[in-house]
C-alpha positions in Angstrom: -3.8 -1.2 -9.3 -7.0 -3.0 -8.8 -8.3 -3.2 -5.2 -8.6 -6.6 -3.7 -11.0 -7.7 -0.9 -8.4 -9.6 1.1 -7.9 -7.8 4.5 -10.4 -5.1 3.6 -13.4 -6.6 5.3 -15.4 -3.5 6.3 -15.6 -1.9 2.9 -16.9 -2.7 -0.6 -13.6 -2.6 -2.5 -15.4 -2.0 -5.8 -16.3 1.5 -4.4 -12.8 2.4 -3.3 -11.5 5.4 -5.3 -7.8 4.8 -5.5 -7.3 7.9 -7.5 -7.8 9.9 -4.3 -4.4 10.0 -2.5 -5.9 9.6 1.0 -7.8 6.4 -0.1 -4.8 5.0 -1.9 -2.5 5.6 1.1 -5.0 4.0 3.5 -5.3 1.0 1.1 -1.5 0.6 0.9 -1.1 0.9 4.6 -3.7 -1.8 5.2 -2.2 -4.1 2.7 1.3 -3.6 4.1 0.1 -4.0 7.7 -1.5 -7.4 6.9 1.1 -8.7 4.5 -0.9 -8.8 1.3 2.1 -7.9 -0.9 0.8 -9.4 -4.1 -1.9 -6.7 -4.2 0.6 -3.8 -4.2 2.0 -2.2 -7.3 5.7 -1.6 -6.8 5.7 1.7 -8.8 2.8 3.1 -6.8 4.4 2.0 -3.6 7.7 3.7 -4.5 5.8 7.0 -5.1 3.6 6.8 -2.0 6.0 5.2 0.6 7.2 8.5 2.0 3.6 9.5 2.8 2.5 6.2 4.4 1.9 6.0 8.2 3.5 2.6 8.9 6.1 1.4 11.3 9.3 3.3 10.8 11.4 0.1 10.7 9.2 -1.5 8.1 9.2 1.7 6.1 13.0 1.7 6.2 13.1 -1.9 5.0 10.8 -1.0 2.1 12.9 1.9 1.1 16.0 -0.3 1.0 14.1 -3.0 -1.0 12.8 -0.4 -3.5 16.3 1.1 -3.8 17.6 -2.3 -4.9 14.6 -3.8 -6.8 12.3 -1.0 -7.5 
């Protein structure tokens, strides 16, 4: 997954190390929070979703979505 600048205004995304789990999770949380779905890789989301600190209702919806389409 290549980081995109959209909704990440305070960091230089070219310096984000998405191989580090805490950075990847922060990135996914931010993209989900602001609705930049096109920047999210479904397989990575499927793996990381249990670890994300997002609204529990949204997390449940995403689990249901991934169960059906992921």
